[in-house]
Every structure is written in C-alpha cells, then in structure tokens.
C-alpha positions, -999 to 999 in steps of 0.1 A, spaced: 23 -780 162 24 -779 136 5 -786 106 -10 -751 107 24 -735 107 36 -756 78 5 -748 58 11 -711 65 47 -714 53 35 -732 22 12 -702 14 40 -677 20 64 -696 -2 38 -698 -30 26 -662 -28 58 -643 -21 83 -668 -36 102 -670 -3 118 -703 4 103 -723 33 138 -731 44 145 -694 49 113 -689 68 121 -718 91 155 -704 97 139 -671 106 117 -689 132 147 -705 146 165 -671 150 133 -656 165 132 -683 192 169 -677 200 161 -640 202 131 -647 225 154 -666 249 178 -638 249 151 -613 258 136 -637 284 169 -648 301 191 -619 292 215 -641 272 213 -669 247 249 -682 243 239 -716 256 206 -719 237 200 -745 209 169 -746 187 160 -776 166 133 -776 140 121 -805 119 117 -791 84 93 -818 75 68 -816 103 75 -781 118 81 -796 153 106 -777 172 125 -778 205 143 -751 225 171 -763 248 195 -747 272 229 -762 282 233 -756 319 261 -765 342 253 -786 373 263 -767 405 256 -771 442 243 -736 446 227 -718 416 238 -682 411 228 -678 374 195 -696 365 201 -690 328 234 -709 328 233 -732 359 211 -759 374 212 -774 409 224 -809 414 190 -819 427 172 -806 396 198 -821 373 194 -856 389 157 -854 382 165 -854 345 195 -878 348 203 -898 378 240 -899 367 243 -861 368 272 -848 388 287 -814 397 303 -798 367 283 -818 341 264 -801 313 227 -809 313 204 -801 283 172 -785 297 141 -781 275 126 -746 276 89 -742 270 82 -713 247 50 -707 265 71 -695 294 83 -665 274 69 -631 284 48 -609 262 77 -587 252 100 -616 243 71 -631 223 65 -598 205 102 -594 197 103 -629 183 73 -621 161 90 -589 149 121 -609 139 100 -632 117 81 -603 101 114 -584 94 129 -615 78 98 -620 56 100 -583 45 137 -586 38 133 -617 17 104 -603 -1 124 -572 -11 153 -595 -21 131 -617 -43 116 -586 -60 150 -571 -66 164 -603 -81 133 -607 -102 135 -572 -118 173 -570 -117 173 -599 -141 151 -579 -164 175 -549 -167 178 -538 -204 146 -557 -212 112 -544 -223 82 -551 -200 46 -541 -201 32 -521 -172 0 -502 -163 2 -465 -156 -8 -460 -119 -6 -423 -114 12 -391 -124 34 -378 -96 46 -343 -105 67 -348 -137 72 -385 -131 49 -413 -142 45 -443 -119 41 -476 -138 30 -508 -121 50 -538 -135 30 -564 -116 47 -569 -82 66 -536 -81 62 -500 -93 86 -483 -117 94 -446 -122 93 -431 -157 112 -399 -152 107 -367 -171 139 -371 -191 128 -406 -202 94 -396 -215 87 -390 -252 76 -354 -259 41 -355 -272 31 -388 -257 1 -388 -233 3 -409 -202 -31 -417 -188 -38 -438 -156 -48 -474 -163 -33 -473 -198 -9 -501 -207 26 -491 -217 57 -509 -228 89 -496 -212 126 -503 -212 141 -511 -178 171 -488 -174 182 -497 -139 171 -516 -108 185 -503 -74 182 -522 -41 168 -499 -13 155 -505 22 120 -499 9 123 -524 -20 136 -522 -55 137 -488 -72 131 -494 -108 138 -467 -134 123 -472 -169 125 -453 -202 105 -447 -234 133 -428 -251 162 -453 -249 174 -469 -282 173 -502 -264 135 -500 -265 136 -500 -303 160 -529 -303 139 -551 -280 107 -543 -299 124 -555 -331 136 -587 -313 100 -594 -303 87 -588 -338 115 -602 -360 124 -639 -356 156 -634 -375 168 -608 -350 156 -630 -321 176 -660 -332 207 -640 -342 205 -644 -379 201 -607 -383 221 -584 -360 212 -548 -350 246 -532 -352 236 -497 -340 207 -474 -334 205 -436 -334 172 -422 -321 154 -390 -315 125 -403 -295 91 -395 -309 104 -383 -342 128 -406 -360 151 -436 -356 179 -449 -378 189 -485 -374 218 -503 -391 214 -541 -395 236 -569 -407 228 -605 -418 250 -635 -408 233 -655 -435 239 -644 -471 205 -658 -481 187 -635 -456 182 -598 -465 185 -580 -431 165 -549 -441 138 -569 -457 135 -592 -426 131 -562 -404 106 -544 -427 85 -576 -431 58 -584 -457 41 -551 -467 59 -534 -438 41 -555 -412 70 -560 -388 84 -525 -388 48 -512 -388 41 -530 -355 71 -513 -339 61 -479 -353 26 -484 -338 41 -492 -304 62 -460 -307 31 -439 -317 41 -432 -352 78 -426 -348 95 -430 -382 121 -457 -386 149 -458 -412 164 -493 -416 197 -494 -435 224 -520 -442 254 -520 -420 288 -521 -438 323 -524 -424 334 -499 -450 327 -465 -435 321 -449 -469 293 -473 -477 279 -471 -442 278 -433 -443 261 -434 -477 235 -459 -464 230 -438 -433 221 -407 -452 193 -425 -470 169 -415 -485 193 -389 -499 214 -399 -529 251 -396 -526 277 -388 -553 309 -393 -532 320 -401 -497 355 -393 -486 360 -408 -451 389 -406 -428 386 -436 -404 414 -423 -382 399 -389 -375 364 -402 -378 355 -375 -402 338 -376 -436 331 -353 -465 299 -363 -484 290 -348 -517 253 -350 -529 235 -338 -559 224 -301 -557 188 -311 -554 195 -336 -526 213 -313 -502 183 -303 -481 171 -340 -480 205 -352 -469 207 -326 -441 170 -331 -432 146 -309 -413 166 -289 -387 196 -311 -395 180 -343 -382 189 -367 -410 226 -357 -409 226 -357 -371 212 -392 -369 236 -404 -396 265 -391 -377 254 -408 -345 247 -440 -363 281 -442 -380 303 -425 -353 317 -401 -379 315 -363 -380 299 -357 -414 303 -326 -435 277 -325 -464 282 -304 -495 263 -301 -527 280 -311 -559 284 -274 -570 299 -265 -536 323 -294 -537 335 -286 -573 339 -249 -564 360 -259 -534 380 -284 -555 369 -314 -533 361 -335 -563 392 -327 -584 410 -360 -576 379 -382 -574 361 -397 -603 324 -406 -597 331 -442 -604 363 -444 -583 356 -427 -550 353 -460 -532 386 -474 -545 420 -476 -527 416 -487 -490 379 -496 -494 382 -516 -527 380 -549 -509 344 -542 -498 331 -533 -532 319 -568 -542 301 -572 -509 282 -540 -513 272 -546 -549 258 -580 -540 239 -565 -510 221 -540 -531 210 -562 -560 174 -567 -569 148 -566 -542 175 -560 -515 182 -526 -530 145 -517 -529 142 -529 -493 171 -508 -483 152 -476 -491 139 -459 -459 106 -473 -447 84 -443 -441 58 -453 -415 33 -429 -430 32 -448 -463 
C-alpha cells in the first residue's frame, strides 16, 4: 500500500510530534469502526497492520453453518470449503474483508476516526510540551489585544496575558516580542489554555537565573522576592559558597547583570539584599537603603519594632509606604518603624544599648553578619538603583 501511507505518517510524526505507532493504532481502530458501520457489528473482526511496511489485513471470524442467517457472523459450508477443504459445520473460518467493499458512509466514518485521533494527540502533545514549562519564562510574540487581555503566541500555541497579570504602564503592541512567566497550563477540548504573567515574582527569579551563572548552578540561592510590578522589587539572596558574595554576583560587573533584568522589566528598580537566618539582621537589610539603629523582632508573633535615625524615617518608610511594605513582605514580619526621637519618647530604647540590640537570642549570628558585610561585600549590599 503502502509506501505513500508510511511517508505520510513520517511527515505527521515529524511536524506534529505524534508517534507513528499511535497513528497506526488509530488506523487500526478506524478499520474496525468501518466494519461495524458496514456490517452492523465488529465483535468478530481482527485487523493486522505491519508497522514496518504499512500493509494491513482485515479479517472476520465466521462460524460455518448449513444455512446462513447472519452474513456478518456466519458462512455457508460450501463457501467455507472453498477456503479450506477440511472445513466442517461448527468450525470458525477466518475470512478476509476487502476495505474497498466498505460503503461511502463507513469510509467517511473511518476517516473521521483517524482525524479525531490526530487532533487528540496533537492537543496532548501541546499540553505536555507547555505543561512541562509551567513556572518557567518563555519568549512570545504579541498577536492581538482582545478586550483587556493580550494574546501572546508562544510558537505552537497561544497564551493569555490577563489584565491582572499585566504591568501598569507597559505598552503591548502586536508583533512585539515579550518575555512572560507561565502561570498555569490547563487541558481543554480546544487545546491547552495557557495563562501567563508579567507581574509574578517568579519572572524576576527566572530572569536572574538566565543572567547569573551562580544562581543557575545553585551557588547563590534566591531566598525570597517581594515585588510591586512596574515599580520596585526587593530580592533576598544567600550564598552556599563563603567565597562568593551573593549580592555582588547578582549585581555583576558595573551592574551589568541586574541591569539586563531591569531592562527586561522596563526600568523596574531592584533592591538586592543579603538573606540572614537572624530576623533582626534580615529586617535591617530589607529596609535598605535606610540606616537602622535598632531592630527588636519577635519571631513567634512575627512582629518587629525598628528604630531609625530621625532623618532616615521617610526613607525607611518609602514613598507611599512602599519600602516598608516590600520589606514586610520579604521578611514575613509585620514591621513598625519609629524614629529615634519617637522611640526614646516612648521608652522603646530604654533597655537597649546601640551596640547590644542584636545580643541574647541572636548573638550566634553576629559573626556571620560581620563577615558578610566586610569590604566590598558591604558596598555591594547597598541597593542597586537602576537609574544610576
């Protein structure tokens, strides 16, 4: 038959990534369905297909009887003995069925079975392909704007960038290339439904993984990210190698690495700080660039009182409270910020000496922190302002 058929299956396998074995099985099922449509039943039908050559045969097991009442299931003794001289009443004879004998409707139904299987497998292949990319960043091309949604073509499937996943102020123009974070892939009868985001903190994480080799290989870990998309991101990092400064690795030479991420995010500011298991040190780092006098953290209640110099209060809180809000999200603590004057008037500093507020339960971390902020590491820890 069947060189043309096998060539066609090879093309389908290559273009749609559908296994030839699956397609041959679909043909087998379509022939059984055609027999059912032609004869009214297919319980006694066997289809064989050579997966190397594509040659196939359709056979019906029919019982030898003296008088035929059901042609689909029975064969006369005379006809049976033409196929085998030893045939006798009650024997089962395998009769070959010519597919050319099938009627137009049976043939059309068989064709539909094959096409339906191809569509199902194509959807399955696409779903598996993009499901494996959940929580990853991919580059797509903006196709069109549908109401408040943006349709992004990812190559073999379209994705939806919903209104809530769009960054305020970003312009989305058809044919423009856009990096997006795949939030979720759902399997539907019409193919995979892919939801993507430009606001998810995972986008920042994956962009740093692509730009920073130390993050990619696990030397530097991104412990947490707090983000207000389009405005500012705070990211806490930790190094598993004492010889590698995590902040410096993420910033890069002359800010090249963080600059590449900032450019991809259209100028969004990124603060990179050192992660610390000591919540007091972590909160102090998270409030950078503001200077901190004292941090009194309660790990059980997840609350913290932070005292800053009088002239640093507005900087610690940030514009419309953004710096404090992001620091709270990054650390997981509810942070109350007071100026030094406010704290002394309230008596919050009475039992704390400026040089001793990290002692007691956090004393064990002091050596680690001092080492981490020495020399150039201390300079690198300062917030990288993308506008500089």
